[in-house]
Structure formats: C-alpha cells, structure tokens
N, C-alpha and C positions, 0 to 999 in steps of 0.2 A: 317570874315565869309568865309567859304569854300563852293564852289559849284562845282558840277560835271555834265557834259553833254556828250552825245555821239550821233552821227548821221552817216549815210552812204551816200556816193556820188558815182556816176557811172564813176569814173576815177581812174587812178593809183595814188599811194601815191606821186610820183614825180610831176604829173600834179596838184594834189590837193595842194601840198605844194607851188608850183609856184604861184597858184592863191591866196592862203592865204597870201602870201608875196608881192602881187601886190596891192599896195595901191589904184591905180586907179580903180581896179576891185572889191576889197573886201570891202572898206569903204562904197560904195553905197549899199552894201548888209546888212549893219548894220542898223536896223530900226531907222528911223529919222535922220540918219547921212549924212553929206556931207563932202567930202574931201576939205580942205582949202589949204594945201601945202604939197608937198613932199620935205622935207628938204634935205634928202639923202636916200640911200637904207635902212637905219635902223631907220629913224625918220620921222614921219608923224604928221600933225596937221589936226584936223577935228572939225566940229561943230555938235552938236546933239540937236534936239528939242524934248521936252516932253510936252504934254498937259495934265494938271490935271483939268478937268472941264473947267471953264472959264480962268484959269491961264495957261499961256504958259511959260515954262522955257527953257532957252538956255544954253548949256554947251559948253565950249571949251575943247577939248580933245587932249592930246598928247600921241602918241603911239611910243614906243621905242623897237627895237629888242634887246633883252638881249642875247639870245643864239640861235644858229641854227646848227643842226646836220643833214646834208643831207643823211648820211649813214643810220641813224636810223629813219629818217623822224620825228624829234622832233624839236619844236620851242617854245621859251618862249618870250612873249611880256610883257612889262610894260605899263600899261595904267593909265593915270592920267586925271581926268576931274574936272572942277570947274565951278560953276554957274556964268554966266556973271554979275549977280547982287550981287555977294559976299555972297550968302546964304549957301555956303558949297560946298561939292563935294565928290568925291570918288577916290580912287587909289587902284591899285592892280596889280597882275600878272596873266597872262593866259598862261598855259603850255599845248601845244597840241601835241598829239602823233598820227601819221597816220599809220594805219596798213592795209596791203593789205588783201582783202577778196576774197573768191571763186567767180569766174565770172568776175574778173578784177576790182571790185570796191574798195573803201577805207572806213574804219571805222575811223572817227575822234573822238578822246577822248579828251575832254577839261576839265582841272582842273583850277578853278579860285579861287584866294584868294583876297577878297575885304575888304577894310576898308572905312568907311564913316566918314564925318566930318560936323559940322554945322547943319543947318536945315535938310539937306539930311539924316543925321544920325537919326533924329527923325522919319523919314518915313521909315527907313531901318530895320523894324522888320524882323527877319529871315524868318518866313513863307511867308510874303508878297514878300520879295526879291526873295525867291526861286520860287514862283509862277510866278512873273514877268519875272525873268531870263529864266524860262522854255519857256515862250511865245516868248521872244526875240530870244532865240536860235532856236526855231522852225522856226520863220520867216527867220532868217539868213540862216539856213540850206536849206530851200526851195529855196532861192535866189542863194546860192552857187551851188545847184544841177542844177538849170536852167542854170547857167553860164557854167557848165561843160558838159551838155548834150542836152540842148534845141537848137532850131534854134535861130539865132540872134534876131529875133522879139520877141520870147518867153522870151529870156534872158533879153531883154530890158524891157519887161512888168514886169518881176519879180523885176528888179531893181527899176522901177517906184513905184511899190507897197511897196517895202521895205523903200523907201525914205520918205513915209508919216510920219509926226510927230507921236510919240507914243501918243495914247489917254488914258488919265487917266481912262475914263469910261470903255474902253475895258479891260484895265489892272486890274481895280477893279473887273470887272465882272469875269475875268479869276481867280483872287485870291479867289473870293467868291466861284466859282465852285470847285476849288481845295480844299478849306477848307471844303466844304460840303462832297466832296468825301473822305477826310481824316477822317472826323467825322463818316460817315457811314461805312467806312472801319474798323475803330477801334471797332465800335459798333457791326458790323457783326462778327468780330473776337472773341469778348467776348461772343456773343450768341452761336457761334459754340463751344467755349470752355465750356460753361455752359451745352450744350446738350450732350457733350461727357461724 
C-alpha cells in the first residue's frame, strides 16, 4: 500500500533533515511512540502503543536508515513493526524529500510503501489506513513544527501530546468523518455533472 503526505515546517531543509534524523527528538513526535534504543546513527528501536477500545496493543519498531543525500535533502528509512503478542505487524519504507519554500521554510514530502501481516493485515483496509495515516502525519507534523519553532516549553508540550497512545475511538471517528466526506464529495460531483 502506497501513501503520500506533505506538510511545511518553519525551518531550512538542513535544519529539518537534522531533526528528522535525530532519534531522540523525532521518535517522541510519532504518536504513541517511545524511543527504546539508539543502536547507532542509522538504527533505532522504539515502542509504540495503540488503543482500540478496551484493547491495548504494543508494537516493537525497528527503524533503519537506508539512504541519505544531504545535497538534495532526501532520506529513506526502513521501518519494521511487530505486535509484542505475535498478532502480526507491518513493514515498509518512508522516502522523504525536503524542499525549501519562500520565506525560509521547508516542505516535507513523504512517500510510504507499507505491507501488513497477520491480524494487522485484516485491519489494514486501504481507506481506513489512509484515514488513520493522515491523522498520524498531522499529529507528527504539529510536533515537528513545535520542535523547530516554538519555545522549549511549547515543544515539550507538543511532545507530551504526541506520546499519548493512539486511541482506536478517535481513529475510528476520523475514519468515519473522512468516509462521509468522500461519499458526499462523490455525490456532489455527480450532481454537478447531472446539472451541466
């Protein structure tokens, strides 16, 4: 499954890339994630909690730096996560391109290629995964922005908010809202076509 996201941050591409490759600063910005170990500059281990109603799932996540190009501000990471109870997992790659924008900011463009296994694959319907990933990236982007532009107190507050375990209820609600928007968007497009 391929996913694409983009967001802007108020820092240069070089500053943004340095943050994205700093495990101690970037992992806490991933919703529900905590850094477990920095093996070396190119390998990190993290834990990630997800709550689905009364059920809490814990994932062990390995992150590996595959490619880094400082000249073009591109980086590719391999991510592999497995449920601690053996119910499945996910693996994939995240390719990020950082482009300078007018005013000194940076546009971060992320292309993710994901594969699911086990019970996680049963939950990984494309529409739901897209909706959930949009919510995750939005929270991640807000935390990254705070890290790059806010006061130390505001940055710490953003990290604290990001570290809360993902709630299945809020994710389901976000998925429902997105589904309704898509439904009405298609219906509205058909009605406009019929009127023409």
